[in-house]
C-alpha positions in Angstrom: -13.8 -267.5 39.1 -13.9 -270.7 36.9 -17.7 -270.5 36.7 -17.5 -266.9 35.5 -14.9 -267.9 32.9 -17.1 -270.7 31.6 -20.0 -268.4 31.4 -18.1 -265.8 29.3 -16.8 -268.5 27.0 -20.3 -269.8 26.4 -21.4 -266.2 25.8 -18.7 -265.6 23.1 -19.7 -268.8 21.4 -23.4 -267.8 21.3 -22.8 -264.3 20.1 -20.4 -265.4 17.4 -22.9 -268.0 16.1 -24.6 -265.4 13.9 -21.5 -265.2 11.7 -22.2 -268.8 10.6 -25.3 -267.8 8.6 -24.6 -269.0 5.0 -24.2 -266.5 2.3 -26.5 -266.8 -0.8 -24.3 -267.4 -3.8 -26.6 -265.2 -6.0 -25.8 -262.3 -3.7 -29.2 -260.7 -4.5 -30.4 -257.5 -2.9 -33.4 -259.4 -1.5 -31.2 -261.8 0.4 -29.1 -259.0 1.7 -32.2 -257.2 3.0 -33.4 -260.4 4.7 -30.0 -260.8 6.4 -29.9 -257.2 7.6 -33.4 -257.7 9.0 -32.3 -260.8 10.8 -29.2 -259.1 12.3 -31.4 -256.2 13.4 -33.7 -258.6 15.2 -30.7 -260.3 16.8 -29.3 -257.0 17.9 -32.7 -256.2 19.5 -32.3 -259.4 21.5 -34.5 -261.8 19.5 -33.9 -264.8 17.3 -36.8 -264.7 14.8 -38.8 -267.6 13.5 -42.0 -267.8 11.5 -44.4 -267.1 14.3 -42.2 -266.7 17.4 -39.2 -264.5 18.3 -37.0 -266.3 20.9 -35.9 -263.9 23.6 -32.1 -264.2 24.0 -32.1 -262.7 27.5 -33.1 -266.0 29.0 -30.7 -268.4 27.4 -27.9 -268.2 30.0 -26.9 -265.9 32.8 -24.9 -266.2 36.0 -25.2 -264.5 39.4 -24.1 -265.3 43.0 -27.5 -266.4 44.2 -28.7 -268.7 41.4 -25.3 -269.7 39.9 -26.0 -270.5 36.3 -29.5 -269.4 35.3 -30.8 -270.8 32.0 -34.1 -271.2 30.2 -36.2 -270.2 27.2 -38.4 -267.2 26.5 -40.1 -265.6 23.5 -42.9 -263.5 22.1 -45.2 -264.2 19.2 -44.7 -262.0 16.1 -46.8 -260.7 13.2 -46.7 -264.2 11.6 -48.8 -265.3 14.6 -51.0 -262.2 14.7 -50.7 -258.4 14.2 -53.4 -257.8 16.9 -52.5 -260.2 19.6 -49.3 -261.5 21.2 -48.3 -264.1 23.8 -45.0 -263.7 25.7 -43.5 -266.0 28.4 -40.3 -267.4 29.7 -39.2 -270.2 32.1 -35.7 -270.4 33.7 -33.9 -272.5 36.2 -31.2 -271.6 38.8 -28.7 -274.4 39.4 -27.7 -273.2 42.9 -31.0 -272.2 44.4 -32.6 -275.1 42.5 -35.7 -273.2 41.7 -37.8 -272.6 38.6 -38.9 -269.0 37.8 -41.3 -268.1 35.1 -43.6 -265.5 33.5 -46.6 -265.9 31.3 -48.4 -263.0 29.6 -50.1 -261.7 26.6 -51.5 -258.5 25.0 -53.7 -257.1 22.4 -53.3 -254.0 20.2 -55.9 -251.4 20.9 -54.8 -248.6 18.5 -52.5 -249.4 15.6 -51.7 -245.8 14.7 -50.2 -245.0 18.2 -48.9 -248.6 18.7 -51.1 -248.8 21.8 -51.0 -252.2 23.5 -52.7 -253.5 26.6 -50.7 -256.3 28.3 -51.2 -258.7 31.2 -48.6 -260.9 32.9 -48.0 -263.1 35.9 -44.4 -263.5 37.1 -42.7 -265.6 39.7 -39.0 -264.5 39.7 -36.2 -262.7 41.4 -35.2 -259.0 41.4 -32.1 -257.3 42.6 -32.6 -255.3 45.8 -32.1 -251.6 45.4 -32.3 -251.7 41.6 -34.5 -249.1 40.0 -35.4 -249.7 36.3 -37.6 -247.8 33.9 -40.6 -249.4 32.3 -39.4 -248.1 28.9 -36.0 -249.9 29.4 -37.8 -253.1 28.2 -37.3 -251.8 24.7 -33.5 -252.0 25.1 -31.3 -255.1 25.0 -27.7 -255.9 25.8 -26.1 -259.2 24.9 -24.0 -259.1 28.0 -25.0 -257.6 31.4 -21.7 -257.6 33.4 -23.1 -256.7 36.8 -25.3 -259.8 36.9 -22.2 -262.0 37.5 -21.6 -260.7 41.0 -25.1 -259.7 42.4 -26.0 -261.6 45.5 -28.8 -259.5 47.1 -32.2 -260.5 45.6 -35.8 -260.7 46.7 -38.4 -263.1 45.4 -41.6 -261.6 44.0 -44.8 -262.9 42.6 -46.3 -260.1 40.6 -49.4 -259.6 38.5 -49.4 -256.7 36.1 -51.6 -254.7 33.8 -49.5 -252.7 31.4 -50.3 -250.1 28.7 -47.8 -249.1 26.0 -48.6 -246.0 24.0 -46.7 -243.9 21.5 -47.7 -240.3 22.0 -45.5 -239.3 19.0 -42.6 -240.9 17.2 -40.3 -239.0 19.7 -42.3 -239.5 22.9 -43.1 -243.0 24.2 -45.0 -243.9 27.3 -45.8 -247.0 29.5 -48.2 -247.3 32.4 -48.4 -250.2 34.7 -50.5 -251.4 37.7 -49.0 -254.2 39.7 -49.7 -256.4 42.8 -46.7 -258.1 44.3 -45.9 -260.5 47.1 -42.3 -259.9 48.1 -39.9 -262.2 50.1 -36.2 -261.1 50.5 -33.8 -264.0 50.1 -31.6 -262.6 52.8 -32.1 -261.8 56.5 -34.0 -258.5 56.5 -36.8 -256.9 58.4 -38.5 -253.5 57.9 -39.7 -251.9 61.1 -42.7 -249.7 60.8 -45.1 -248.5 63.6 -43.8 -251.2 65.9 -44.4 -254.0 63.4 -41.5 -255.9 61.8 -42.0 -257.0 58.2 -39.9 -259.9 56.9 -42.1 -260.2 53.9 -44.7 -257.8 52.5 -47.3 -257.0 49.8 -47.2 -254.0 47.5 -49.8 -252.5 45.1 -48.2 -250.0 42.8 -48.9 -247.7 39.8 -46.1 -246.6 37.5 -46.0 -244.1 34.6 -42.9 -243.7 32.5 -42.1 -241.4 29.6 -39.1 -241.7 27.2 -38.5 -238.6 25.1 -36.0 -238.4 22.2 -36.6 -234.9 20.8 -33.5 -234.8 18.5 -33.8 -238.3 17.0 -34.8 -238.7 13.4 -37.6 -241.1 12.4 -38.8 -242.1 9.0 -41.8 -244.1 7.8 -41.2 -247.3 5.8 -43.8 -249.9 4.9 -46.3 -248.3 7.2 -43.9 -248.5 10.2 -42.0 -245.7 11.9 -38.2 -246.5 12.1 -35.5 -244.7 14.0 -32.8 -243.8 11.4 -30.6 -241.7 13.6 -30.3 -241.2 17.4 -30.2 -237.7 18.6 -29.1 -236.3 22.0 -29.9 -235.6 24.7 -32.5 -238.2 25.5 -34.7 -238.1 28.6 -36.6 -240.7 30.7 -38.9 -239.9 33.6 -40.9 -242.3 35.8 -43.3 -241.8 38.7 -44.2 -244.7 41.1 -46.9 -244.7 43.7 -47.5 -247.5 46.2 -51.0 -247.7 47.8 -51.2 -249.0 51.4 -54.4 -251.1 52.0 -55.1 -251.6 48.3 -55.3 -255.4 47.8 -53.7 -255.9 51.3 -50.6 -253.7 50.4 -48.5 -252.9 53.5 -46.7 -249.6 52.6 -47.5 -246.2 51.3 -44.6 -244.5 49.3 -43.8 -242.8 46.1 -40.8 -242.5 43.8 -39.6 -240.2 41.1 -36.8 -241.4 38.8 -35.0 -239.4 36.1 -32.3 -240.1 33.5 -30.8 -238.1 30.7 -28.1 -239.3 28.3 -26.0 -236.9 26.1 -23.5 -237.8 23.4 -21.2 -235.4 21.6 -19.5 -236.7 18.5 -16.0 -235.4 17.7 -13.8 -236.2 14.7 -12.7 -239.6 13.4 -14.6 -241.9 15.8 -13.9 -239.9 18.9 -16.9 -239.0 21.1 -18.0 -238.1 24.6 -21.0 -239.3 26.6 -22.6 -238.1 29.9 -25.3 -239.9 31.8 -27.1 -238.2 34.7 -29.4 -240.4 36.8 -31.4 -239.4 39.9 -34.2 -240.7 42.1 -36.1 -239.9 45.3 -38.3 -242.1 47.4 -40.7 -240.7 50.0 -42.8 -242.5 52.5 -42.5 -246.0 53.9 -40.3 -247.7 51.4 -38.5 -250.9 52.3 -34.9 -251.5 51.2 -36.1 -253.6 48.2 -37.6 -250.5 46.6 -34.8 -248.0 47.5 -31.6 -247.2 45.5 -28.1 -248.4 45.2 -25.7 -246.6 42.8 -25.1 -249.6 40.6 -22.0 -251.0 42.3 -19.9 -253.6 40.5 -17.1 -254.7 42.9 -17.2 -257.9 44.9 -15.9 -258.2 48.5 -12.6 -260.1 48.0 -9.2 -259.6 49.6 -7.0 -258.9 46.5 -7.3 -257.0 43.3 -7.0 -260.2 41.2 -9.7 -262.0 43.3 -12.0 -259.1 42.4 -11.2 -259.4 38.7 -14.4 -259.6 36.8 -16.2 -257.7 34.0 -16.7 -254.0 34.0 -20.2 -252.7 33.5 -21.5 -249.9 31.2 -22.8 -247.4 33.7 -21.7 -249.0 37.0 -19.3 -247.9 39.7 -16.4 -250.4 39.4 -14.7 -249.7 42.8 -18.0 -249.5 44.8 -18.7 -252.8 46.6 -22.0 -254.6 46.4 -24.4 -253.7 49.2 -22.0 -251.0 50.5 -24.4 -248.1 50.0 -28.2 -247.6 49.8 -30.2 -244.4 49.5 -33.7 -243.1 49.4 -32.5 -240.2 47.3 -29.5 -240.2 45.0 -27.9 -238.8 41.9 -25.1 -240.1 39.7 -23.1 -238.5 36.9 -20.9 -240.7 34.6 -18.7 -239.0 32.0 -16.8 -241.0 29.3 -14.5 -239.7 26.6 -13.8 -242.1 23.8 -10.5 -241.2 22.0 -9.9 -241.8 18.3 -9.3 -245.6 17.8 -5.8 -246.7 17.3 -5.7 -248.1 13.7 -2.9 -250.5 14.2 -4.2 -252.9 11.5 -7.3 -253.7 9.5 -8.8 -255.9 12.2 -7.1 -254.4 15.3 -8.4 -251.0 16.3 -8.3 -250.7 20.1 -9.9 -247.6 21.7 -9.0 -245.7 24.9 -11.8 -244.4 27.0 -11.3 -242.0 29.9 -14.0 -242.2 32.6 -15.1 -240.3 35.7 -18.0 -241.2 37.9 -19.7 -239.3 40.8 -22.5 -240.3 43.2 -24.2 -238.6 46.1 -27.2 -239.7 48.2 -28.8 -239.9 51.6 -31.4 -241.8 53.6 -34.0 -241.0 56.2 -35.0 -243.5 58.9 -32.1 -245.8 58.5 -33.0 -247.6 61.8 -36.1 -249.0 60.1 -33.9 -251.4 58.1 -33.0 -254.3 60.3 -30.3 -257.0 60.0 -28.4 -255.2 57.2 -25.4 -252.9 57.4 -24.8 -250.2 54.8 -23.5 -246.6 54.5 -25.0 -243.6 52.7 -23.5 -241.4 50.0 -23.9 -238.0 51.8 -20.2 -237.0 51.3 -20.1 -237.7 47.6 -18.4 -240.8 46.0 -15.8 -240.3 43.3 -13.9 -242.7 41.1 -11.9 -242.3 37.8 -10.2 -244.6 35.4 -9.9 -245.8 31.9 -10.8 -248.6 29.5 -8.9 -250.0 26.5 -11.6 -251.7 24.5 -11.6 -254.1 21.5 -8.3 -255.7 22.2 -9.4 -259.2 21.2 -12.8 -260.6 20.2 -14.6 -257.6 21.7 -12.7 -257.9 25.0 -10.6 -255.1 26.6 -9.3 -254.0 30.0 -10.3 -251.4 32.5 -8.7 -249.8 35.6 -10.6 -247.6 38.1 -9.5 -245.8 41.3 -11.6 -244.7 44.2 -10.7 -241.4 45.9 -12.2 -238.6 47.9 -14.5 -238.9 50.9 -14.9 -242.7 50.7 -11.3 -243.5 49.9 -10.4 -246.7 51.9 -7.3 -247.1 54.1 -5.8 -249.9 52.1 -4.6 -248.7 48.7 -5.4 -252.0 47.0 -9.1 -251.8 48.2 -9.5 -248.6 46.1 -8.4 -250.2 42.8 -10.6 -252.2 40.4 -8.9 -254.0 37.5 -11.3 -255.8 35.2 -11.9 -256.7 31.6 -14.5 -255.1 29.3 -16.7 -256.6 26.6 -18.1 -254.6 23.7 -19.7 -256.0 20.6 -22.0 -254.4 18.0 -24.1 -256.1 15.3 
């Protein structure tokens, strides 16, 4: 608990640092534009310099396996070259006492369609059961609350060939070929055709599409800029693992889908709905299956479980409690009109409901791990009161329905929230 508190304190200090940028006494429009551009880069997760943009994702994080994880990362910008880029990072975990790193680069093939071909070599960790979209690499969050409590990781050494391509201003694609050597950090074996795999190789191809049909884009200085987000937005990804290719052990496929909808009401009130779904077919180990983004640690009391609420996570669902090879989640949030108590104090109440359903075939193949499935449907509801102090707020969630637990306290999650916008 103390470590998590220190981590959050450091994070607030780092995020607040941007406010220390000195104002130009002349107050010229040119300096204002420069400052806005700087803040935009910062909001995208980068601290820009003349030839290198430092990637803020690698400065400091915390999880249950590595403890504090800190390091440096970055990518070259147009000051270095408009046709070539180099990106890399190196981090160190203070509990597992291990260095992780990635080195890569790319070259621009077609400027008009922003087509890039990238290569990378990575030696790092990944959360078991997490399913991310290739196109999510374009998004950034200063604070990823779930990372604080994750303890189920697998090591991977991965070589990738990646192609970014903008089909249109509203349709973006990424394609990736990867070869990975995977070693779970926990006691796990996957039983297939009489052979037990404690570690394994994969060779996979991924294709992802991100479609924003209702967003508005404009061209400025030869570049296309998003001037207004439109909803709904859609993301689709197909993954195929090839057994036997480069000594790969398993043959499986996955389809992942997500759509986000936002409806604006009056005076700062709005509603959002996020639908996510995935299905895996074939011989997929637990590392490549799905959890439902749980965010509750296994502790005895409510206060011992007190941590940070996530954005699209299930706050009452315990880590490693459920896994699925097919699942769907629906998260609905209604943001009420902010309470304008004073000029600098405008808390906002958010009403939340979450639902998840899933199943799994061939559970007996997954050895040395215990988990349940979501076949009966998982439900929780609650609320958040955001922006009480320095971006912090409070949340309360309650678990009910088919997976309601016998002890009332075990169904309650009380946490704080963190929201900041640049």
